[in-house]
C-alpha positions as CSV (number, residue, x, y, z in Angstrom):
1,M,0.0,0.0,0.0
2,A,1.5,3.3,-1.1
3,L,2.0,6.0,1.5
4,K,0.1,9.2,1.0
5,V,2.5,12.2,0.5
6,R,1.5,15.7,1.7
7,E,1.9,18.0,-1.3
8,D,-0.9,20.6,-0.9
9,Y,0.5,23.7,0.9
10,R,-2.9,25.2,1.4
11,T,-4.1,22.5,3.7
12,L,-1.2,22.9,6.2
13,T,-2.2,24.2,9.6
14,G,0.1,26.5,11.7
15,P,1.2,23.6,14.0
16,E,1.9,21.4,11.0
17,K,4.1,24.1,9.4
18,A,6.0,24.3,12.8
19,A,6.3,20.5,12.9
20,I,7.8,20.3,9.4
21,M,10.2,23.1,10.2
22,M,11.4,21.3,13.3
23,L,11.9,18.0,11.5
24,A,13.7,19.6,8.6
25,L,16.1,21.5,10.9
26,G,17.6,18.4,12.3
27,E,18.2,17.2,15.9
28,E,20.8,19.8,17.0
29,H,18.8,22.9,15.9
30,A,15.5,21.4,16.9
31,S,16.7,20.6,20.4
32,R,17.7,24.2,20.9
33,L,14.2,25.4,19.9
34,F,12.6,22.8,22.2
35,S,14.6,24.2,25.1
36,L,12.9,27.6,24.6
37,M,9.4,26.1,24.8
38,D,7.2,25.3,27.7
39,D,5.8,21.8,28.4
40,E,2.5,22.4,26.7
41,E,4.0,23.8,23.5
42,I,6.4,20.8,23.4
43,K,3.5,18.3,23.9
44,E,1.4,19.9,21.2
45,L,4.2,20.1,18.7
46,S,5.4,16.6,19.4
47,Q,1.8,15.2,18.8
48,V,1.7,17.0,15.4
49,M,5.1,15.8,14.4
50,A,4.3,12.2,15.2
51,N,1.2,12.3,13.0
52,L,2.6,14.3,10.1
53,G,3.3,11.4,7.7
54,T,5.3,11.9,4.5
55,V,5.9,15.4,3.3
56,S,7.1,16.2,-0.2
57,A,10.4,18.0,-0.8
58,N,8.6,20.7,-2.9
59,L,6.3,21.4,0.1
60,I,9.3,21.7,2.5
61,E,11.0,24.1,0.1
62,R,8.0,26.2,-0.3
63,L,7.6,26.4,3.5
64,F,11.2,27.6,4.0
65,V,10.8,30.2,1.2
66,E,7.7,31.5,2.9
67,F,9.4,31.6,6.3
68,A,12.4,33.5,4.8
69,E,10.2,36.0,3.1
70,Q,8.2,36.7,6.2
71,M,11.3,37.1,8.3
72,S,12.9,39.5,5.8
73,A,9.7,41.4,5.2
74,T,8.9,42.1,8.8
75,G,12.3,41.8,10.3
76,S,10.5,40.6,13.4
77,L,11.4,38.2,16.1
78,V,9.2,38.1,19.3
79,G,11.3,38.9,22.3
80,S,9.8,39.0,25.8
81,F,11.0,39.0,29.4
82,D,10.1,35.3,29.7
83,S,11.9,34.2,26.6
84,T,15.0,36.3,27.5
85,E,15.0,34.9,31.1
86,R,14.8,31.3,29.7
87,L,17.7,31.9,27.4
88,L,19.8,33.5,30.2
89,L,19.1,30.5,32.4
90,K,20.8,28.2,29.9
91,T,24.1,29.8,30.4
92,L,24.1,31.7,33.8
93,P,23.3,30.7,37.4
94,K,19.8,31.6,38.6
95,D,20.8,34.2,41.2
96,K,22.7,36.1,38.5
97,V,19.7,35.9,36.1
98,D,17.4,37.1,38.8
99,Q,19.6,40.1,39.4
100,I,19.8,40.9,35.6
101,M,16.0,40.5,35.1
102,E,15.2,42.7,38.1
103,E,17.4,45.5,36.7
104,I,15.9,45.3,33.1
105,R,12.3,44.9,34.2
106,G,12.4,47.9,36.5
107,P,9.7,48.7,39.0
108,A,7.0,47.3,36.8
109,G,8.6,43.9,36.9
110,R,8.2,43.6,40.7
111,T,4.8,42.1,40.2
112,M,4.2,41.2,43.9
113,W,3.2,44.7,44.6
114,D,1.2,44.9,41.4
115,K,-0.7,41.8,42.5
116,L,-1.3,43.2,45.9
117,A,-2.8,46.4,44.5
118,N,-5.6,44.2,43.0
119,V,-6.5,42.5,46.3
120,N,-9.7,43.7,47.9
121,E,-9.0,46.0,50.9
122,S,-11.1,43.8,53.2
123,V,-9.2,40.7,52.4
124,L,-5.8,42.5,52.6
125,S,-6.7,44.2,55.9
126,N,-7.9,40.9,57.4
127,Y,-4.5,39.4,56.7
128,L,-2.5,42.5,57.8
129,K,-4.2,43.0,61.1
130,N,-2.3,39.9,62.4
131,E,1.1,41.2,61.3
132,Y,3.4,43.6,63.2
133,P,2.5,47.3,62.7
134,Q,6.0,47.9,61.2
135,T,5.4,45.2,58.6
136,V,2.0,46.7,57.7
137,A,3.6,50.2,57.5
138,V,6.1,48.8,54.9
139,V,3.3,47.2,52.9
140,L,1.1,50.3,52.9
141,S,4.1,52.4,51.8
142,K,4.4,50.2,48.7
143,I,0.9,50.3,47.4
144,R,-1.2,53.1,45.9
145,P,-2.2,55.8,48.4
146,E,-5.9,55.4,47.8
147,H,-5.7,51.6,48.2
148,A,-3.6,52.1,51.4
149,G,-6.3,54.5,52.7
150,R,-9.1,52.0,52.2
151,V,-7.0,49.2,53.9
152,L,-6.4,51.6,56.9
153,T,-10.1,52.2,57.4
154,Q,-10.7,48.4,57.6
155,L,-8.1,47.9,60.4
156,P,-9.0,48.2,64.1
157,E,-8.6,51.9,64.9
158,S,-5.9,51.5,67.6
159,F,-3.9,49.2,65.3
160,A,-4.3,51.6,62.4
161,M,-2.9,54.4,64.5
162,E,0.1,52.3,65.4
163,V,0.7,51.7,61.7
164,I,0.3,55.4,61.0
165,M,2.8,56.4,63.7
166,R,5.3,53.9,62.2
167,M,4.8,55.3,58.7
168,L,5.5,58.8,60.0
169,R,8.8,57.7,61.6
170,M,9.7,55.3,58.8
171,E,13.0,56.0,57.0
172,A,14.3,54.3,53.8
173,V,13.5,50.6,54.0
174,Q,16.5,48.4,53.6
175,K,16.3,46.1,50.5
176,E,16.8,43.0,52.7
177,V,13.8,44.0,54.8
178,L,11.7,44.7,51.7
179,D,12.7,41.4,50.1
180,D,11.8,39.5,53.3
181,V,8.3,41.2,53.5
182,E,7.7,40.5,49.8
183,R,8.8,36.8,50.1
184,T,6.5,36.4,53.1
185,L,3.5,37.9,51.3
186,R,4.1,35.7,48.2
187,T,4.5,32.5,50.1
188,E,1.9,32.9,52.8
189,F,-0.7,35.4,51.6
190,M,-0.8,35.2,47.8
191,T,-0.6,31.4,47.8
192,N,-3.5,31.1,50.2
193,L,-5.5,33.7,48.3
194,A,-5.0,31.8,45.0
195,R,-6.3,28.7,46.7
196,T,-9.5,30.3,48.1
197,S,-10.4,33.0,45.6
198,R,-11.4,31.1,42.4
199,R,-14.0,33.3,41.0
200,D,-17.0,32.2,39.0
201,S,-16.2,32.9,35.4
202,H,-19.7,34.3,34.7
203,E,-19.2,36.8,37.6
204,M,-15.9,37.8,36.2
205,L,-17.3,38.4,32.7
206,A,-20.3,40.3,34.0
207,E,-17.9,42.8,35.6
208,I,-15.9,43.0,32.4
209,F,-19.1,43.5,30.3
210,N,-20.2,46.2,32.8
211,G,-17.1,48.2,31.9
212,L,-17.7,48.1,28.1
213,D,-19.4,50.8,26.2
214,R,-22.9,50.1,25.2
215,T,-22.2,49.2,21.5
216,T,-19.4,46.8,22.3
217,E,-21.3,45.2,25.1
218,H,-24.3,44.6,22.8
219,R,-22.1,43.2,20.1
220,F,-20.3,40.7,22.4
221,M,-23.6,39.7,24.1
222,A,-25.3,39.0,20.8
223,A,-22.4,36.9,19.6
224,L,-22.4,35.0,23.0
225,E,-26.2,34.4,22.7
226,E,-25.6,32.7,19.4
227,R,-22.9,30.4,20.9
228,N,-24.1,29.8,24.4
229,R,-27.5,31.2,25.3
230,D,-27.4,29.8,28.9
231,S,-24.1,31.6,29.7
232,A,-25.3,34.8,28.1
233,E,-28.5,34.8,30.2
234,R,-26.5,34.1,33.4
235,I,-24.0,36.9,32.6
236,K,-26.9,39.3,32.0
237,S,-28.5,38.4,35.3
238,L,-25.2,39.2,37.1
239,M,-24.5,42.4,35.4
240,F,-25.2,45.6,37.3
241,T,-26.3,48.3,34.9
242,F,-27.1,52.0,35.2
243,E,-30.9,51.2,35.1
244,D,-30.4,49.0,38.1
245,L,-29.9,52.1,40.2
246,S,-33.7,52.2,40.2
247,K,-33.4,49.5,42.9
248,L,-32.0,52.1,45.3
249,D,-34.3,53.2,48.1
250,P,-34.8,56.9,48.7
251,S,-32.1,57.0,51.3
252,G,-29.6,55.4,48.8
253,V,-30.5,57.8,46.1
254,Q,-29.9,60.8,48.4
255,T,-26.6,59.3,49.5
256,L,-25.6,59.0,45.8
257,L,-26.7,62.5,45.1
258,R,-24.6,63.9,47.9
259,T,-21.5,62.3,46.5
260,V,-21.9,62.4,42.7
261,D,-20.4,64.9,40.3
262,K,-23.4,67.0,39.2
263,Q,-22.1,67.5,35.7
264,K,-21.7,63.7,35.2
265,L,-25.1,63.2,36.8
266,G,-26.8,65.4,34.2
267,T,-24.9,63.7,31.3
268,A,-25.8,60.2,32.7
269,L,-29.5,61.1,33.0
270,K,-29.7,62.3,29.4
271,G,-29.6,58.7,28.4
272,A,-31.8,57.4,31.3
273,S,-35.3,56.1,31.2
274,E,-38.1,58.4,32.4
275,T,-38.6,56.2,35.4
276,L,-35.0,56.5,36.5
277,K,-35.0,60.3,35.9
278,D,-38.1,60.7,38.0
279,L,-36.5,58.7,40.8
280,F,-33.5,61.1,41.0
281,F,-35.6,64.3,40.5
282,S,-38.1,63.2,43.2
283,N,-35.3,62.8,45.7
284,M,-34.0,66.4,45.1
285,S,-35.3,69.7,46.4
286,E,-37.5,71.4,43.9
287,R,-34.9,74.1,43.3
288,A,-32.1,71.5,42.7
289,A,-34.2,69.5,40.3
290,K,-35.1,72.6,38.4
291,I,-31.4,73.6,38.1
292,L,-30.5,70.1,36.9
293,R,-33.2,70.0,34.3
294,E,-32.1,73.4,33.0
295,D,-28.4,72.2,32.9
296,M,-29.4,69.1,31.0
297,A,-31.5,71.1,28.5
298,A,-28.5,73.5,28.0
299,M,-26.2,70.6,27.1
300,G,-28.1,69.9,23.9
301,P,-27.3,66.7,22.1
302,V,-24.7,64.6,24.0
303,R,-22.5,61.9,22.4
304,V,-23.5,58.3,23.3
305,R,-19.9,57.6,24.4
306,D,-20.0,60.5,26.9
307,V,-23.4,59.2,28.3
308,D,-21.9,55.7,28.7
309,E,-18.9,57.0,30.5
310,A,-21.0,59.1,32.9
311,Q,-23.4,56.2,33.6
312,M,-20.4,53.8,34.2
313,Y,-19.0,56.4,36.6
314,M,-22.3,56.5,38.5
315,V,-22.6,52.7,38.7
316,Q,-19.0,52.4,40.1
317,L,-19.7,55.1,42.6
318,A,-22.9,53.3,43.8
319,K,-20.9,50.1,44.1
320,D,-18.2,51.8,46.1
321,L,-20.7,53.4,48.4
322,A,-22.4,50.0,48.8
323,A,-19.0,48.4,49.6
324,R,-18.5,50.9,52.4
325,G,-22.0,50.2,53.8
326,E,-23.3,53.7,53.0
327,L,-26.1,52.4,50.7
328,V,-27.8,49.1,49.8
329,I,-28.5,48.0,46.3
330,S,-31.6,45.7,46.5
331,E,-33.6,43.6,44.1
332,G,-36.7,44.1,46.1
333,S,-36.6,41.7,49.0
334,G,-34.0,41.5,51.8
335,E,-32.7,38.1,50.7
336,N,-32.0,39.4,47.2
337,E,-29.9,42.3,48.2
338,L,-26.7,42.7,46.2
339,I,-23.7,43.1,48.5
340,Y,-20.4,44.4,47.0
């Protein structure tokens, strides 16, 4: 039985092109390339290589010509911190590589503090309240001021004052001390957090969709409905939109009105339903409502993008106030309250 020979270049997939290239390069060169790949890439490529079958010489030649043309046309090679680090580890000891990578990455490469900046202040404060005040002072000095402020408010008041006093007296932190704090956070806190904070993927996407402009969100949602209607419906039910502010009680509306930027309020209400407009106007004094209506009329036509941005600002503000316990966003009954 004659073996089938691959000759049609148009039928080749990307992994098949890579597999042919690796086989044609020979063992020495291919092994160098394999050393730069991660385990998953090696498994996938090996599977394709094993099932490739016979490939004609003409097809191999055409593949190499295309590869050479693309390389010379774009002049591009993909370099990254990860690929550079892997290459350095082939020839240098790890401590030397770590030192080099720290220098070339700069502050943005010290990802421990970046990760910490994304940890909810309640979770972070719950961990830090069991640490020494001096350690907490070091941590708070390394994260964004607004994040540090939110963490401080969550700590017991006497402990928070201890931390503040140490921050006032704190001089330049020695690198060894900083490295020790960072190592402890990574091994004890972030590892435990990763184990316990697996988020529901639908909740995560609902938050992402909340941050999209209206046109993009509708486009993605429509596409998702075609592929997976159940998931689309679940994400919709989890999304908190501007119109959901109608679930606020009068006290919540008034709290929001005291905090909101009045210019953004007017822009957001330009695109609101009459029901939501009435809810806000009815919770203002007659004079304030009259002024706001006049301001909105004076705006004239407003771009959809500006309305979307103003409405997203108000949604985020309401969620921040709810997180601080200053208002409650409810779906009608106590057991259906949304806690952020």
